[in-house]
N, C-alpha and C positions, 0 to 999 in steps of 0.2 A: 850562144853560151860559150863559155870557157872550156877549155880541154878538160879541166879538173871537174866542171859542173858537168860535163857531158858522160864524164867517167862515172861519176857518183849516179847519175839518172840511169845510165846503162847496168849498174852494178846491182840496182834494185828491181831489175826487170826480170821476169815477171811476176817475181814473188819475193817477199820479204822472209828470211830464215831467220826464226827467234830460239832456234836451238830446239825447242819442244814443239813450236807451230811453224806454218809456213803460211804467211798471209798474202792471198791473191790479191795483188795490188792493182792488176789490170782486169777484174771483173767488170767493172763498169764498162769499160770498153769493149768488151766482147758480148755483155749480157744486157747491158743498159741500166744496172743497178750495182751497186758494191757487194763484196762478201758480206755475209749474214753471219753472226756468231752465235752458234748453238752454245748457251751458258751452263747447261746441265753437264755436271761431271767435271766442271772446272773449278780450279781454287779461284779465291778473291784476287790473290797476288797474279794470278795468270791473267785474269780478266781485266785487273787495272793496267797491266802492261799492255795487252792488246788495245785496249780503249784508247790509251795514251798515243799509241802508234798511229792509230785512225786519226785521232785528233791533231797529230803533228802533219798529216797529210791534207788536212781540213776535207775531211772525208764524212758523208753521212755514215751513221751507225746503228745497226739494230741488234739487238739482243733477245732471243727468244728463250723460252723455258728458264727464267730467271725467278728464284725463289724470293719471296720478301726479304728473308735472313741473309740471302747473298747480296741483293741489293743495298740492304743496310751497311753492309760490310765495305760495298765498293763505293757508295755515294759520296762520302766525304772526300774521296780522292777524286770523283768524276761527277762534280756538282751540275754540269749540264744535261747529264740524263735525265729523261723525264720516264717514271715508271707507272705502267698500268698493270694494277694488281691481279684484277680479273683475269687478263690476258696472259699474265706473267710475261710482259715484255717491256723491255725498256729502249729508248730510242734518242737519237740525237740528231736533229735534221741539219743539213747544212746552211751556213749563214744566208744564202740567197736560196729562196724555193720558189719556183713558178706555181701559180694556183692549180689546184686540184682540176682535173678535169675528166669528164667521162664517167658516167654513174654505174657503180657494180651492186647490186642489192645482195646483201647476206642475210639469210634467212634461216631461221631455225624452227625444229618442230617444237620443243620446249624449253622452258628456263634454264634445265639442266645441261643444255648443249651450248648455252651463252659462251662460258669461257673459251671453247674452242672458236666459236664465231667472232668474239672479240679479238682473239689472235688473229684471224683474218682480216677483220677491220681494221685494228691498227696498223697491220702489215699493208693493206691498200693504201691508207693515208701517208705511210712512210714512202711508199713507191710512187705516190702520185695520182692515184685514183680516187675517186668520191664515193666513199661507200654509204649506202642507205640501209640501216639497220631494219629489219622485220623481225621480231623475235615473238616466239610461242604462237605459231599459226600451225601446228601440226594437224593431221588427218583425223585426230580423235574431234576436232572441232572445225571441219574444213570450211565453214562460212567464214572463218576468221581470215583464211588465206584468199577466198574468193573476193573479199572485199577490198582486197588491195591489189587487184589484176592492173588497174592503170599505172601504179607504181612499178610493178614487176615488168610490165610492157614497155616501160620507158629504158630498162637497163640494157646495157651493152653486153653484159654477163650476169649471172646470176649464181651465187654460192649456196647451196643446200646443206646445212648441217643437222643430222639427225641420228638419233641411237634408235633403240628398240628394234622395229622392224624395218627402218629406213625407208618407208614407203613415200616420204615426201618429196623426194629427188624426183620421183617418176610423176607424181601428180603435177608438181611445177613444170617439168619439162613437157609436159602435155598441153599446156596451156599458153606458152610463150614462144618466141621465135628466135630467141639468142641462145648461146650455149650454156649450160647448167655444168656446174662443177660440184659433185657431191662429196661430201666429207661425213664418212661413218665416224660415229662417236662410240666410245665405251660406257655408254649410259644405257642401263637396262638390267633386267633381272638374268639369272643364271643362263637361260637358254640363249641369251643374246651374245655369250661367249666373248665378253669384254670388247664387242664391236665387230666381231666375225660376221655374226648374223647380218646386220645392216650393211656390212661391206659386200657379202655374197648377193644381197637382195640389189644393192645398187649395181653391182656388175651385171646382174642379170635383167637391168631394166628393159621392159620391151619398148621403151620411147627413144628414139634416136637423138643424139645431140647430148647426151650425158656421158662425162668423162668423170672418174673417180679417183680419188686421191687415197691416201694410207689413212688409218684409223688415227682421229684425232690431229690430224695434220690441216690445221687452219692456217698455217704459213705456206704451206705448199699449195692449198687451193688459191691463197690470194695472189700467189706469182702467177699462176696459170690464168687467173681471170685478169689480172693486170695487163698480161701479154695480150689476151684477147681485146681487151679494151683499148689498148695502145695502137694495134694494128686494125682496128675497126673504125677509126676517125674518119 
């Protein structure tokens, strides 16, 4: 390349300063996937500018915690974005995409946990893992889970999303041989303390091989499960 092109390339390394944000332009090189944008707390104008910078680099883009109202405000300027309202996630895939590989099961205790599970499932697809959704199989009707054991035992990793008392993660981990990523949700009555009760229950699981992420953190669970999937080929 020319000296000028080399100078421009080096000037953008390893991040791009927008004044109020610094885009991590080399995260894919370090981590295997690009920077993900948390939309919550950002204005439409800020998001549009970030999205356009990603597009100029032909980089894949994932926006998390994006409200329907904010999506409507940015969609005209960014028509390539695909919005998943239940997950509150918007994404734009790269122009060339390898087929999804390796199955990660995404399991919920109840239907109230599905929004967090969908954040995980959509993130898995964007990262390149193949999610298998298995919803509403909580311990109140354990036969619903046990009938799906063949599917669970084919997974390279399992994400278990549960509120209330959070028991499902331990039950699943006790019948499979792969790692389980537990996600406590803020679903439940007062003594659930907006997800603290299932968080503590999952952290105190007596079953080895359970890792726990933060309350309602479907995105973080997906990243961890994808890394497990990618390294267990």
